[in-house]
C-alpha positions as a Markdown table, in Angstrom:
| # | Residue | x | y | z |
|---|---|---|---|---|
| 1 | Met | -6.0 | -8.6 | -10.1 |
| 2 | Leu | -3.6 | -5.8 | -10.5 |
| 3 | Thr | -1.0 | -6.9 | -13.2 |
| 4 | Arg | 1.9 | -5.3 | -14.9 |
| 5 | Asp | 0.0 | -5.2 | -18.2 |
| 6 | Phe | -3.0 | -3.6 | -16.5 |
| 7 | Leu | -0.8 | -0.9 | -15.0 |
| 8 | Leu | 1.1 | -0.2 | -18.2 |
| 9 | Gly | -2.1 | 0.4 | -20.1 |
| 10 | Ala | -4.2 | 1.9 | -17.4 |
| 11 | Asp | -5.8 | 5.4 | -17.7 |
| 12 | Cys | -5.6 | 6.4 | -14.0 |
| 13 | Lys | -8.7 | 8.6 | -14.4 |
| 14 | Thr | -10.9 | 5.5 | -15.1 |
| 15 | Ala | -9.1 | 2.3 | -14.5 |
| 16 | Phe | -9.4 | 2.3 | -10.7 |
| 17 | Gly | -12.9 | 3.6 | -10.5 |
| 18 | Asp | -14.4 | 7.1 | -10.3 |
| 19 | Ile | -11.7 | 9.2 | -8.7 |
| 20 | Asp | -12.6 | 12.7 | -7.6 |
| 21 | Glu | -10.8 | 15.2 | -9.9 |
| 22 | Ser | -9.7 | 17.2 | -6.9 |
| 23 | Val | -7.4 | 14.4 | -5.7 |
| 24 | Leu | -6.5 | 12.7 | -9.0 |
| 25 | Trp | -2.8 | 13.3 | -10.0 |
| 26 | Thr | -1.8 | 13.9 | -13.5 |
| 27 | Ser | 1.1 | 12.0 | -15.1 |
| 28 | Glu | 3.1 | 15.3 | -14.9 |
| 29 | Gln | 2.5 | 15.5 | -11.2 |
| 30 | Arg | 3.7 | 11.9 | -10.7 |
| 31 | Ala | 6.8 | 12.6 | -12.8 |
| 32 | Val | 7.7 | 15.7 | -10.7 |
| 33 | Ser | 7.2 | 13.7 | -7.5 |
| 34 | Leu | 9.4 | 10.8 | -8.7 |
| 35 | Ala | 12.1 | 13.2 | -9.9 |
| 36 | Ala | 12.0 | 15.0 | -6.5 |
| 37 | Thr | 12.2 | 11.8 | -4.6 |
| 38 | Leu | 15.2 | 10.5 | -6.6 |
| 39 | Ser | 17.0 | 13.9 | -6.1 |
| 40 | Cys | 16.8 | 13.2 | -2.3 |
| 41 | Arg | 18.8 | 9.9 | -2.5 |
| 42 | Thr | 21.5 | 10.0 | 0.1 |
| 43 | Asp | 24.0 | 8.1 | -2.1 |
| 44 | Gly | 24.3 | 6.2 | -5.3 |
| 45 | Ser | 23.6 | 2.8 | -3.8 |
| 46 | Ala | 21.0 | 0.3 | -5.1 |
| 47 | Val | 17.4 | 1.4 | -4.8 |
| 48 | Trp | 15.3 | -0.8 | -2.5 |
| 49 | Ile | 11.5 | -0.6 | -2.2 |
| 50 | Phe | 9.9 | -1.6 | 1.1 |
| 51 | Gly | 6.6 | -3.5 | 0.7 |
| 52 | Tyr | 4.2 | -3.7 | 3.7 |
| 53 | Gly | 0.9 | -4.4 | 1.9 |
| 54 | Ser | 0.0 | -5.7 | -1.5 |
| 55 | Leu | 3.6 | -5.1 | -2.8 |
| 56 | Met | 4.5 | -8.1 | -0.7 |
| 57 | Trp | 2.4 | -10.6 | -2.6 |
| 58 | Asn | 1.9 | -8.8 | -5.9 |
| 59 | Pro | 4.9 | -6.5 | -6.5 |
| 60 | Val | 4.3 | -6.2 | -10.3 |
| 61 | Phe | 7.8 | -4.6 | -10.9 |
| 62 | Glu | 10.9 | -6.7 | -11.5 |
| 63 | Ala | 13.6 | -6.9 | -8.8 |
| 64 | Asp | 17.2 | -8.2 | -8.7 |
| 65 | Glu | 16.8 | -9.3 | -5.1 |
| 66 | Ile | 14.0 | -9.8 | -2.6 |
| 67 | Ala | 14.6 | -9.9 | 1.2 |
| 68 | Gln | 12.5 | -9.6 | 4.4 |
| 69 | Gly | 13.2 | -6.7 | 6.7 |
| 70 | Thr | 12.2 | -4.6 | 9.6 |
| 71 | Leu | 11.3 | -0.9 | 9.3 |
| 72 | Lys | 11.7 | 0.9 | 12.6 |
| 73 | Gly | 9.7 | 4.0 | 13.5 |
| 74 | Trp | 6.6 | 3.2 | 11.4 |
| 75 | His | 3.5 | 1.0 | 11.8 |
| 76 | Arg | 0.7 | -0.3 | 9.6 |
| 77 | Ser | -2.5 | 1.6 | 9.8 |
| 78 | Phe | -5.7 | 1.6 | 7.7 |
| 79 | Cys | -5.9 | 5.4 | 7.8 |
| 80 | Leu | -6.5 | 6.0 | 4.1 |
| 81 | Arg | -10.1 | 6.5 | 2.9 |
| 82 | Leu | -10.6 | 4.2 | -0.1 |
| 83 | Thr | -12.8 | 5.6 | -2.8 |
| 84 | Ala | -11.4 | 3.7 | -5.8 |
| 85 | Gly | -9.7 | 0.4 | -6.5 |
| 86 | Arg | -11.4 | -1.7 | -3.8 |
| 87 | Gly | -13.9 | 1.0 | -2.7 |
| 88 | Asn | -16.0 | 3.8 | -4.1 |
| 89 | Ala | -17.2 | 7.2 | -3.1 |
| 90 | Ala | -20.6 | 6.0 | -2.1 |
| 91 | Gln | -19.3 | 3.2 | 0.0 |
| 92 | Pro | -15.6 | 4.0 | 0.9 |
| 93 | Gly | -13.3 | 1.5 | 2.5 |
| 94 | Arg | -9.9 | 1.8 | 4.1 |
| 95 | Met | -6.5 | 1.2 | 2.6 |
| 96 | Leu | -3.3 | 0.5 | 4.3 |
| 97 | Ala | -0.6 | 3.1 | 4.9 |
| 98 | Leu | 2.2 | 3.7 | 7.5 |
| 99 | Lys | 2.0 | 6.1 | 10.4 |
| 100 | Glu | 4.8 | 7.1 | 12.8 |
| 101 | Gly | 5.7 | 4.9 | 15.7 |
| 102 | Gly | 6.4 | 1.3 | 16.3 |
| 103 | Glu | 7.9 | -1.0 | 13.6 |
| 104 | Thr | 6.8 | -2.9 | 10.5 |
| 105 | Leu | 7.9 | -6.3 | 9.2 |
| 106 | Gly | 7.8 | -6.5 | 5.4 |
| 107 | Val | 9.5 | -7.3 | 2.2 |
| 108 | Ala | 12.2 | -5.3 | 0.4 |
| 109 | Phe | 12.9 | -5.4 | -3.3 |
| 110 | Cys | 16.2 | -4.3 | -4.9 |
| 111 | Leu | 15.6 | -2.7 | -8.3 |
| 112 | Ala | 18.0 | -3.2 | -11.2 |
| 113 | Gln | 19.8 | 0.0 | -12.1 |
| 114 | Ser | 19.3 | -0.7 | -15.8 |
| 115 | Arg | 15.5 | -0.6 | -15.4 |
| 116 | Leu | 15.3 | 1.8 | -12.5 |
| 117 | Gln | 13.4 | 4.6 | -14.2 |
| 118 | Glu | 10.9 | 2.3 | -15.9 |
| 119 | Glu | 10.1 | 0.3 | -12.7 |
| 120 | Leu | 9.8 | 3.4 | -10.6 |
| 121 | Glu | 7.4 | 5.1 | -13.1 |
| 122 | Leu | 5.2 | 2.0 | -12.9 |
| 123 | Leu | 5.4 | 2.1 | -9.1 |
| 124 | Trp | 4.3 | 5.7 | -9.0 |
| 125 | Lys | 1.4 | 5.0 | -11.3 |
| 126 | Arg | 0.3 | 2.3 | -8.8 |
| 127 | Glu | 0.9 | 4.1 | -5.5 |
| 128 | Met | 0.6 | 7.8 | -6.3 |
| 129 | Val | -2.7 | 8.0 | -8.3 |
| 130 | Thr | -3.9 | 10.6 | -5.7 |
| 131 | Gly | -0.6 | 11.6 | -4.2 |
| 132 | Cys | -1.7 | 10.3 | -0.8 |
| 133 | Tyr | 1.7 | 9.0 | 0.2 |
| 134 | Leu | 4.9 | 10.7 | 1.0 |
| 135 | Pro | 7.7 | 8.7 | -0.7 |
| 136 | Thr | 10.4 | 8.6 | 2.0 |
| 137 | Trp | 14.0 | 7.2 | 2.2 |
| 138 | Cys | 14.3 | 5.2 | 5.4 |
| 139 | Glu | 16.9 | 2.9 | 7.0 |
| 140 | Leu | 15.8 | -0.7 | 6.7 |
| 141 | Gln | 17.2 | -3.6 | 8.6 |
| 142 | Leu | 17.2 | -6.8 | 6.5 |
| 143 | Asp | 16.8 | -10.2 | 8.1 |
| 144 | Asp | 20.3 | -11.2 | 7.0 |
| 145 | Gly | 21.8 | -8.3 | 9.0 |
| 146 | Arg | 22.4 | -5.8 | 6.2 |
| 147 | Val | 21.2 | -2.2 | 6.6 |
| 148 | Val | 20.0 | -0.6 | 3.4 |
| 149 | Thr | 18.3 | 2.7 | 2.4 |
| 150 | Ala | 14.8 | 1.9 | 1.2 |
| 151 | Leu | 12.0 | 3.9 | -0.4 |
| 152 | Val | 8.9 | 3.7 | 1.7 |
| 153 | Phe | 5.4 | 5.1 | 1.0 |
| 154 | Val | 4.1 | 6.6 | 4.2 |
| 155 | Met | 0.8 | 8.3 | 4.8 |
| 156 | Asp | 0.6 | 12.1 | 4.1 |
| 157 | Pro | -1.5 | 13.3 | 7.1 |
| 158 | Gly | -2.3 | 16.4 | 5.3 |
| 159 | His | -4.0 | 14.6 | 2.4 |
| 160 | Pro | -7.8 | 14.9 | 2.0 |
| 161 | Leu | -8.2 | 11.1 | 2.1 |
| 162 | Tyr | -6.4 | 10.8 | 5.4 |
| 163 | Glu | -8.5 | 9.5 | 8.3 |
| 164 | Ser | -7.4 | 9.9 | 11.9 |
| 165 | Asp | -10.0 | 7.5 | 13.4 |
| 166 | Val | -8.5 | 4.0 | 13.0 |
| 167 | Arg | -10.3 | 2.3 | 15.8 |
| 168 | Thr | -11.2 | -1.3 | 14.8 |
| 169 | Asp | -14.9 | -0.7 | 15.5 |
| 170 | Thr | -14.9 | 2.2 | 13.1 |
| 171 | Ile | -13.0 | 0.6 | 10.2 |
| 172 | Ala | -14.1 | -3.0 | 10.3 |
| 173 | Pro | -17.6 | -2.3 | 8.9 |
| 174 | Leu | -16.1 | -0.2 | 6.2 |
| 175 | Ile | -13.6 | -2.8 | 5.1 |
| 176 | Ala | -16.2 | -5.5 | 5.3 |
| 177 | Ser | -18.6 | -3.7 | 2.9 |
| 178 | Ala | -16.4 | -1.8 | 0.4 |
| 179 | Ser | -15.5 | -3.1 | -3.1 |
| 180 | Gly | -14.5 | -1.8 | -6.5 |
| 181 | Pro | -12.9 | -2.6 | -9.9 |
| 182 | Leu | -9.9 | -4.4 | -8.2 |
| 183 | Gly | -12.0 | -6.5 | -5.8 |
| 184 | Ser | -13.2 | -6.2 | -2.3 |
| 185 | Asn | -11.6 | -4.4 | 0.6 |
| 186 | Ala | -12.0 | -7.4 | 2.8 |
| 187 | Gln | -10.1 | -9.7 | 0.4 |
| 188 | Tyr | -7.2 | -7.3 | 0.6 |
| 189 | Leu | -7.2 | -7.6 | 4.4 |
| 190 | Phe | -7.4 | -11.4 | 4.2 |
| 191 | Asn | -4.6 | -11.5 | 1.6 |
| 192 | Leu | -2.4 | -9.4 | 4.0 |
| 193 | Glu | -3.1 | -11.7 | 6.9 |
| 194 | Gln | -2.3 | -14.7 | 4.8 |
| 195 | Glu | 1.0 | -13.3 | 3.4 |
| 196 | Leu | 2.2 | -12.3 | 6.9 |
| 197 | Ser | 1.4 | -15.7 | 8.2 |
| 198 | Gln | 3.1 | -17.5 | 5.4 |
| 199 | Arg | 6.2 | -15.4 | 6.0 |
| 200 | Gly | 6.2 | -16.0 | 9.7 |
| 201 | Met | 5.5 | -12.3 | 10.4 |
| 202 | Gln | 3.0 | -11.0 | 13.0 |
| 203 | Asp | 1.3 | -7.6 | 13.2 |
| 204 | Asp | -0.8 | -7.4 | 16.4 |
| 205 | Cys | -2.9 | -4.5 | 15.1 |
| 206 | Leu | -4.5 | -6.8 | 12.5 |
| 207 | Thr | -5.7 | -9.6 | 14.7 |
| 208 | Asp | -8.9 | -7.9 | 16.1 |
| 209 | Leu | -9.6 | -6.2 | 12.7 |
| 210 | Val | -9.5 | -9.5 | 10.7 |
| 211 | Gln | -11.7 | -11.2 | 13.3 |
| 212 | Gln | -14.3 | -8.4 | 13.3 |
| 213 | Val | -14.4 | -8.3 | 9.5 |
| 214 | Arg | -14.9 | -12.1 | 9.4 |
| 215 | Asp | -17.6 | -11.8 | 12.0 |
| 216 | Ile | -19.5 | -9.2 | 10.0 |
| 217 | His | -19.3 | -11.4 | 6.9 |
| 218 | Leu | -20.5 | -14.4 | 8.8 |
| 219 | Lys | -23.5 | -12.4 | 10.2 |
| 220 | His | -24.4 | -11.2 | 6.7 |
| 221 | Gln | -24.3 | -14.8 | 5.5 |
| 222 | Glu | -26.5 | -16.0 | 8.3 |
| 223 | Leu | -29.0 | -13.2 | 7.6 |
| 224 | Ala | -29.0 | -14.0 | 3.9 |
| 225 | Gly | -29.5 | -17.7 | 4.6 |
């Protein structure tokens, strides 16, 4: 389980598994990225973070307010090759990111201004280990009608770990088999399905994927038995 204490003490080079040096970011690179992102803030309003994956059920950082919302123009996609955390280089899985088009239902977290730098540094250590995301300021429609500017981690299509083939038949066997220091790739998918269900959210792109991964696991169990 990824915890706050784990992140605070983690050495990114080893804590998540064996990460290829060519894609591993240094703490200096993360700091530059964070500073550049903050310099692009459109105004001095509160900083919201949009969670569409594990941030929804395990945010780790502290927030002043939590609200559900809809992000227009982006959709969930398992387009990130997973070689650490819940996968490894020998048996890579797929991690969630956002690609252009459609919309995404998720959870927004409003960070306290007094702890902003500390919480964002922790977030960057979690999300930007390899610099695979593009931190982007997006307009977010909260369920209560408010419109806020939120920080969203979207996929960098130019990153070495980006995968364009996101067909269910391609990624289901990968997710079903991959695992790493933080657990299995399949458990991440099942956690996502459960969280969306509990929050009354639906993402049609997950339905077939979840079923195929479950079918693969069932087949393996039958063969083992």
